[in-house]
MIDOSE-1310 file (N, C-alpha, C; in nm, 2 decimals, decimal comma, always signed):
residues 177
mvnp	-28,35/+16,03/-12,56/-28,37/+16,11/-12,43/-28,25/+16,05/-12,32; -28,19/+16,15/-12,25/-28,10/+16,11/-12,14/-28,19/+16,10/-12,01; -28,15/+15,98/-11,96/-28,20/+15,96/-11,83/-28,15/+16,08/-11,72; -28,24/+16,15/-11,68/-28,21/+16,23/-11,57/-28,14/+16,19/-11,45
shks	-28,18/+16,08/-11,41/-28,13/+16,03/-11,28/-27,97/+15,99/-11,33; -27,96/+15,95/-11,43/-27,82/+15,90/-11,47/-27,74/+16,04/-11,49; -27,78/+16,13/-11,55/-27,70/+16,26/-11,55/-27,68/+16,28/-11,42; -27,77/+16,32/-11,31/-27,75/+16,38/-11,19/-27,66/+16,29/-11,13
tksk	-27,66/+16,17/-11,12/-27,56/+16,09/-11,08/-27,41/+16,09/-11,13; -27,40/+16,10/-11,27/-27,29/+16,14/-11,31/-27,23/+16,27/-11,26; -27,30/+16,37/-11,27/-27,26/+16,49/-11,23/-27,21/+16,50/-11,10; -27,27/+16,43/-11,01/-27,23/+16,42/-10,88/-27,12/+16,35/-10,85
aepa	-27,08/+16,25/-10,93/-26,96/+16,17/-10,90/-26,85/+16,24/-10,97; -26,88/+16,30/-11,07/-26,72/+16,36/-11,12/-26,68/+16,47/-11,03; -26,74/+16,55/-10,98/-26,70/+16,65/-10,87/-26,62/+16,58/-10,75; -26,67/+16,47/-10,71/-26,62/+16,39/-10,62/-26,49/+16,32/-10,66
dakm	-26,49/+16,28/-10,76/-26,36/+16,21/-10,85/-26,25/+16,29/-10,85; -26,31/+16,43/-10,89/-26,20/+16,55/-10,93/-26,15/+16,58/-10,79; -26,24/+16,59/-10,68/-26,19/+16,62/-10,56/-26,08/+16,54/-10,51; -26,10/+16,40/-10,54/-26,02/+16,30/-10,47/-25,86/+16,29/-10,55
elan	-25,90/+16,30/-10,68/-25,79/+16,33/-10,77/-25,68/+16,46/-10,71; -25,74/+16,55/-10,68/-25,68/+16,70/-10,65/-25,63/+16,65/-10,51; -25,69/+16,61/-10,42/-25,66/+16,56/-10,30/-25,53/+16,46/-10,29; -25,52/+16,38/-10,39/-25,41/+16,28/-10,40/-25,29/+16,35/-10,46
rlff	-25,31/+16,46/-10,55/-25,21/+16,52/-10,59/-25,15/+16,61/-10,50; -25,23/+16,68/-10,42/-25,21/+16,76/-10,31/-25,10/+16,70/-10,20; -25,16/+16,59/-10,15/-25,09/+16,52/-10,06/-24,96/+16,44/-10,09; -24,95/+16,41/-10,24/-24,83/+16,35/-10,29/-24,72/+16,50/-10,29
rlyq	-24,76/+16,63/-10,35/-24,68/+16,74/-10,34/-24,64/+16,77/-10,19; -24,73/+16,76/-10,10/-24,69/+16,79/-9,95/-24,57/+16,70/-9,91; -24,61/+16,56/-9,95/-24,49/+16,45/-9,91/-24,37/+16,50/-9,99; -24,37/+16,52/-10,11/-24,25/+16,60/-10,19/-24,19/+16,71/-10,11
canm	-24,27/+16,79/-10,07/-24,22/+16,92/-10,02/-24,13/+16,89/-9,90; -24,20/+16,80/-9,80/-24,15/+16,77/-9,69/-23,99/+16,72/-9,71; -23,99/+16,62/-9,82/-23,86/+16,55/-9,83/-23,78/+16,65/-9,90; -23,79/+16,75/-9,96/-23,72/+16,85/-10,03/-23,69/+16,94/-9,91
lhkt	-23,77/+17,00/-9,82/-23,75/+17,06/-9,70/-23,63/+17,01/-9,63; -23,66/+16,88/-9,58/-23,55/+16,80/-9,53/-23,40/+16,80/-9,61; -23,41/+16,79/-9,74/-23,30/+16,77/-9,81/-23,24/+16,88/-9,83; -23,28/+16,99/-9,89/-23,21/+17,13/-9,91/-23,20/+17,21/-9,80
gtra	-23,31/+17,19/-9,69/-23,28/+17,25/-9,57/-23,16/+17,23/-9,49; -23,14/+17,09/-9,49/-23,01/+17,04/-9,42/-22,90/+17,10/-9,49; -22,91/+17,09/-9,63/-22,79/+17,14/-9,69/-22,74/+17,30/-9,66; -22,89/+17,35/-9,64/-22,85/+17,52/-9,61/-22,78/+17,56/-9,48
veae	-22,81/+17,45/-9,38/-22,71/+17,46/-9,26/-22,62/+17,36/-9,21; -22,58/+17,25/-9,32/-22,50/+17,17/-9,30/-22,36/+17,22/-9,25; -22,31/+17,32/-9,29/-22,17/+17,40/-9,25/-22,16/+17,41/-9,11; -22,28/+17,44/-9,06/-22,28/+17,47/-8,91/-22,31/+17,32/-8,82
gltt	-22,32/+17,21/-8,88/-22,34/+17,09/-8,83/-22,47/+17,05/-8,78; -22,58/+17,12/-8,87/-22,70/+17,11/-8,81/-22,79/+17,04/-8,93; -22,92/+16,96/-8,88/-23,01/+16,89/-8,98/-23,15/+17,00/-8,96; -23,23/+16,96/-9,04/-23,34/+17,05/-9,06/-23,42/+17,02/-8,89
qqwa	-23,39/+16,87/-8,84/-23,45/+16,85/-8,71/-23,40/+16,94/-8,59; -23,26/+16,95/-8,61/-23,21/+17,04/-8,50/-23,24/+17,18/-8,52; -23,24/+17,21/-8,64/-23,29/+17,35/-8,67/-23,43/+17,37/-8,59; -23,52/+17,27/-8,62/-23,66/+17,32/-8,57/-23,65/+17,31/-8,41
vlga	-23,55/+17,21/-8,36/-23,54/+17,22/-8,19/-23,50/+17,36/-8,18; -23,39/+17,40/-8,24/-23,36/+17,55/-8,18/-23,43/+17,65/-8,22; -23,50/+17,65/-8,32/-23,60/+17,74/-8,34/-23,71/+17,75/-8,23; -23,75/+17,62/-8,19/-23,85/+17,64/-8,08/-23,82/+17,68/-7,97
lsre	-23,69/+17,64/-7,92/-23,63/+17,70/-7,80/-23,59/+17,82/-7,80; -23,60/+17,91/-7,94/-23,53/+18,05/-7,94/-23,66/+18,15/-7,93; -23,79/+18,08/-7,90/-23,90/+18,16/-7,91/-23,89/+18,22/-7,77; -23,95/+18,36/-7,73/-23,95/+18,41/-7,62/-24,04/+18,33/-7,51
qaaa	-24,12/+18,27/-7,55/-24,22/+18,17/-7,46/-24,13/+18,06/-7,43; -24,02/+18,02/-7,47/-23,94/+17,91/-7,41/-23,79/+17,94/-7,37; -23,80/+18,09/-7,32/-23,67/+18,15/-7,29/-23,64/+18,04/-7,15; -23,71/+18,01/-7,07/-23,70/+17,94/-6,96/-23,67/+17,79/-6,97
gmsm	-23,69/+17,76/-7,09/-23,68/+17,60/-7,14/-23,82/+17,56/-7,18; -23,79/+17,43/-7,21/-23,94/+17,35/-7,26/-23,90/+17,21/-7,20; -24,01/+17,16/-7,13/-24,02/+17,04/-7,09/-24,02/+16,93/-7,23; -23,94/+16,80/-7,19/-23,92/+16,71/-7,34/-24,07/+16,71/-7,39
gdla	-24,18/+16,68/-7,29/-24,30/+16,65/-7,34/-24,37/+16,76/-7,43; -24,37/+16,88/-7,37/-24,39/+17,00/-7,44/-24,33/+17,03/-7,58; -24,20/+17,00/-7,57/-24,12/+17,02/-7,70/-24,16/+16,92/-7,82; -24,17/+16,79/-7,74/-24,24/+16,71/-7,83/-24,37/+16,73/-7,91
kylm	-24,46/+16,80/-7,82/-24,58/+16,82/-7,86/-24,59/+16,95/-7,97; -24,48/+17,02/-7,92/-24,48/+17,15/-8,00/-24,41/+17,13/-8,15; -24,33/+17,02/-8,17/-24,24/+16,99/-8,28/-24,36/+16,88/-8,35; -24,43/+16,81/-8,30/-24,53/+16,70/-8,34/-24,46/+16,60/-8,36
vsrq	-24,36/+16,53/-8,26/-24,28/+16,43/-8,29/-24,28/+16,33/-8,18; -24,25/+16,23/-8,18/-24,25/+16,14/-8,06/-24,15/+16,19/-7,95; -24,17/+16,13/-7,85/-24,07/+16,16/-7,73/-23,96/+16,09/-7,76; -23,96/+15,96/-7,81/-23,85/+15,87/-7,83/-23,77/+15,92/-7,96
nlsg	-23,82/+16,00/-8,06/-23,76/+16,04/-8,18/-23,68/+16,18/-8,12; -23,75/+16,22/-8,03/-23,68/+16,38/-7,99/-23,58/+16,34/-7,90; -23,59/+16,22/-7,81/-23,50/+16,19/-7,71/-23,33/+16,15/-7,77; -23,32/+16,13/-7,86/-23,20/+16,10/-7,94/-23,16/+16,22/-7,98
ligr	-23,24/+16,28/-8,05/-23,19/+16,41/-8,10/-23,15/+16,51/-8,02; -23,22/+16,54/-7,90/-23,18/+16,61/-7,79/-23,03/+16,56/-7,71; -23,04/+16,46/-7,70/-22,90/+16,39/-7,67/-22,78/+16,42/-7,74; -22,79/+16,41/-7,88/-22,69/+16,43/-7,95/-22,66/+16,59/-7,94
merd	-22,76/+16,67/-7,92/-22,76/+16,82/-7,93/-22,68/+16,86/-7,78; -22,72/+16,80/-7,71/-22,66/+16,82/-7,56/-22,52/+16,77/-7,56; -22,49/+16,66/-7,60/-22,35/+16,62/-7,65/-22,24/+16,72/-7,69; -22,31/+16,78/-7,82/-22,24/+16,87/-7,88/-22,24/+17,03/-7,82
ghla	-22,30/+17,03/-7,69/-22,27/+17,14/-7,62/-22,38/+17,27/-7,66; -22,49/+17,23/-7,74/-22,58/+17,32/-7,79/-22,72/+17,33/-7,70; -22,75/+17,22/-7,61/-22,86/+17,22/-7,51/-22,81/+17,17/-7,40; -22,89/+17,22/-7,30/-22,86/+17,15/-7,15/-23,01/+17,08/-7,12
iapd	-22,98/+16,98/-7,03/-23,10/+16,91/-6,98/-23,11/+16,94/-6,84; -23,21/+16,98/-6,77/-23,20/+16,97/-6,63/-23,34/+16,94/-6,56; -23,32/+16,89/-6,42/-23,48/+16,86/-6,36/-23,54/+16,99/-6,38; -23,67/+17,02/-6,40/-23,78/+17,11/-6,39/-23,78/+17,12/-6,24
gqdr	-23,75/+17,28/-6,19/-23,78/+17,28/-6,05/-23,89/+17,27/-6,00; -24,01/+17,29/-6,07/-24,14/+17,29/-6,03/-24,20/+17,15/-6,04; -24,13/+17,06/-6,13/-24,18/+16,90/-6,14/-24,08/+16,84/-6,16; -24,01/+16,77/-6,04/-23,88/+16,70/-6,06/-23,89/+16,58/-6,14
rsrl	-23,99/+16,52/-6,19/-24,03/+16,40/-6,28/-24,00/+16,46/-6,43; -24,00/+16,60/-6,44/-23,99/+16,64/-6,60/-23,85/+16,70/-6,60; -23,82/+16,68/-6,74/-23,70/+16,75/-6,75/-23,69/+16,87/-6,86; -23,61/+16,98/-6,83/-23,64/+17,11/-6,91/-23,49/+17,12/-7,00
vtmt	-23,53/+17,14/-7,11/-23,45/+17,15/-7,25/-23,41/+17,31/-7,25; -23,30/+17,34/-7,25/-23,26/+17,49/-7,26/-23,14/+17,50/-7,37; -23,15/+17,61/-7,43/-23,03/+17,64/-7,53/-22,90/+17,68/-7,46; -22,81/+17,64/-7,47/-22,69/+17,69/-7,39/-22,62/+17,82/-7,47
dsgr	-22,52/+17,88/-7,41/-22,49/+17,98/-7,48/-22,41/+17,96/-7,62; -22,38/+17,84/-7,62/-22,30/+17,78/-7,75/-22,41/+17,76/-7,85; -22,53/+17,71/-7,80/-22,64/+17,68/-7,90/-22,71/+17,80/-7,94; -22,72/+17,92/-7,85/-22,78/+18,04/-7,89/-22,69/+18,12/-8,01
hlwq	-22,54/+18,11/-8,00/-22,46/+18,15/-8,08/-22,49/+18,09/-8,21; -22,48/+17,95/-8,20/-22,51/+17,86/-8,33/-22,64/+17,92/-8,40; -22,73/+17,94/-8,31/-22,86/+17,96/-8,37/-22,88/+18,12/-8,45; -22,83/+18,21/-8,33/-22,85/+18,36/-8,38/-22,73/+18,40/-8,48
vqal	-22,61/+18,34/-8,45/-22,52/+18,41/-8,54/-22,49/+18,31/-8,67; -22,48/+18,18/-8,66/-22,44/+18,11/-8,77/-22,55/+18,07/-8,84; -22,65/+18,01/-8,78/-22,76/+17,95/-8,86/-22,89/+18,04/-8,90; -22,94/+18,14/-8,84/-23,02/+18,22/-8,87/-22,99/+18,30/-9,01
pkir	-22,86/+18,33/-9,03/-22,84/+18,42/-9,16/-22,87/+18,32/-9,28; -22,83/+18,19/-9,26/-22,84/+18,10/-9,34/-22,97/+18,08/-9,39; -23,05/+18,06/-9,28/-23,22/+18,00/-9,29/-23,27/+18,11/-9,35; -23,25/+18,25/-9,33/-23,29/+18,34/-9,39/-23,27/+18,36/-9,52
ayyg	-23,16/+18,34/-9,59/-23,13/+18,31/-9,72/-23,21/+18,22/-9,78; -23,22/+18,09/-9,73/-23,28/+17,98/-9,77/-23,42/+18,02/-9,79; -23,48/+18,08/-9,68/-23,61/+18,13/-9,71/-23,62/+18,21/-9,83; -23,53/+18,30/-9,85/-23,54/+18,41/-9,97/-23,54/+18,32/-10,10
dilg	-23,46/+18,22/-10,11/-23,43/+18,14/-10,22/-23,56/+18,07/-10,27; -23,62/+18,01/-10,15/-23,74/+17,94/-10,18/-23,87/+18,01/-10,20; -23,88/+18,14/-10,13/-24,01/+18,22/-10,14/-24,00/+18,34/-10,20; -23,88/+18,37/-10,25/-23,85/+18,48/-10,32/-23,96/+18,55/-10,41
dfsv	-24,03/+18,44/-10,50/-24,13/+18,50/-10,58/-24,26/+18,47/-10,54; -24,29/+18,47/-10,42/-24,42/+18,48/-10,36/-24,44/+18,60/-10,30; -24,58/+18,64/-10,33/-24,61/+18,77/-10,25/-24,63/+18,76/-10,12; -24,64/+18,86/-10,02/-24,70/+18,85/-9,90/-24,82/+18,79/-9,90
ndla	-24,91/+18,82/-9,98/-25,06/+18,76/-10,00/-25,04/+18,61/-10,01; -24,94/+18,58/-10,11/-24,95/+18,44/-10,13/-24,90/+18,36/-10,01; -24,81/+18,41/-9,92/-24,76/+18,34/-9,82/-24,86/+18,34/-9,73; -24,95/+18,43/-9,70/-25,05/+18,45/-9,60/-25,16/+18,34/-9,63
hmlh	-25,19/+18,33/-9,77/-25,29/+18,23/-9,79/-25,24/+18,09/-9,79; -25,11/+18,05/-9,81/-25,06/+17,94/-9,81/-25,06/+17,90/-9,66; -25,01/+17,98/-9,57/-25,03/+17,96/-9,41/-25,15/+17,92/-9,38; -25,23/+18,00/-9,43/-25,38/+18,00/-9,37/-25,43/+17,84/-9,41
yllk	-25,42/+17,79/-9,52/-25,46/+17,66/-9,58/-25,37/+17,58/-9,50; -25,23/+17,57/-9,50/-25,15/+17,46/-9,41/-25,20/+17,47/-9,27; -25,24/+17,58/-9,20/-25,28/+17,57/-9,08/-25,44/+17,51/-9,07; -25,49/+17,51/-9,15/-25,63/+17,46/-9,16/-25,61/+17,32/-9,18
mlen	-25,53/+17,26/-9,26/-25,51/+17,13/-9,28/-25,44/+17,06/-9,14; -25,37/+17,13/-9,08/-25,30/+17,08/-8,99/-25,39/+17,06/-8,85; -25,47/+17,16/-8,84/-25,58/+17,15/-8,74/-25,68/+17,03/-8,79; -25,71/+17,02/-8,89/-25,79/+16,88/-8,95/-25,71/+16,74/-8,91
mqrl	-25,59/+16,75/-8,92/-25,49/+16,65/-8,91/-25,50/+16,61/-8,73; -25,48/+16,72/-8,66/-25,46/+16,70/-8,55/-25,59/+16,64/-8,50; -25,73/+16,69/-8,53/-25,86/+16,65/-8,48/-25,86/+16,51/-8,52; -25,81/+16,47/-8,65/-25,83/+16,32/-8,67/-25,72/+16,24/-8,59
dqaw	-25,62/+16,29/-8,55/-25,51/+16,23/-8,47/-25,58/+16,20/-8,34; -25,64/+16,30/-8,28/-25,70/+16,30/-8,15/-25,84/+16,21/-8,15; -25,88/+16,19/-8,24/-26,02/+16,09/-8,24/-25,95/+15,96/-8,24; -25,83/+15,94/-8,34/-25,78/+15,81/-8,31/-25,72/+15,74/-8,19
vgag	-25,64/+15,86/-8,15/-25,59/+15,82/-8,01/-25,71/+15,81/-7,89; -25,81/+15,87/-7,92/-25,92/+15,84/-7,82/-25,99/+15,72/-7,82; -25,97/+15,67/-7,98/-26,03/+15,55/-8,00/-25,94/+15,42/-7,96; -25,83/+15,46/-7,90/-25,73/+15,36/-7,84/-25,61/+15,34/-7,92
eedg	-25,60/+15,39/-8,03/-25,48/+15,38/-8,12/-25,38/+15,43/-8,05; -25,23/+15,40/-8,06/-25,12/+15,47/-8,00/-25,11/+15,60/-8,07; -25,06/+15,69/-7,98/-25,00/+15,83/-8,01/-24,89/+15,82/-8,08; -24,90/+15,82/-8,22/-24,75/+15,80/-8,31/-24,69/+15,94/-8,33
s	-24,73/+16,05/-8,27/-24,65/+16,16/-8,28/-24,51/+16,19/-8,22
């Protein structure tokens, strides 16, 4: 006769083990996707002299709510990167004439990052058509429903990661974003 307590322990452990195995595979696939996004996304816009990081900055600044510019801190938070990493990137884009940095008229300690006319032309005329083609190549066989579900689950994961990050920052760990 099978020990009922042994059976229930095993049945409880198996789903937990399966969930951990799936979690491991999921996070590894996300890692691979992030690396391939960087590699293939940069290839999609390299003729314009852009990287995926620069693409993200121009995309953030092209939004209607950023028309007047964004502070370095707000841009770093929006992109979820450290100010240190963003600073070098912004400096190179400013040197290339795509961005302008100026003191914030409302807070002189803060600097506003805006797209220049050159940056706007680069984004709208040169980069966006290639980015849209890239999206089509990558997502062409996904339905609108597939994309909506994927976005939902990625946002849910992102919210959980942000909550964990804030808990760690609140516990005294350095904010590594």
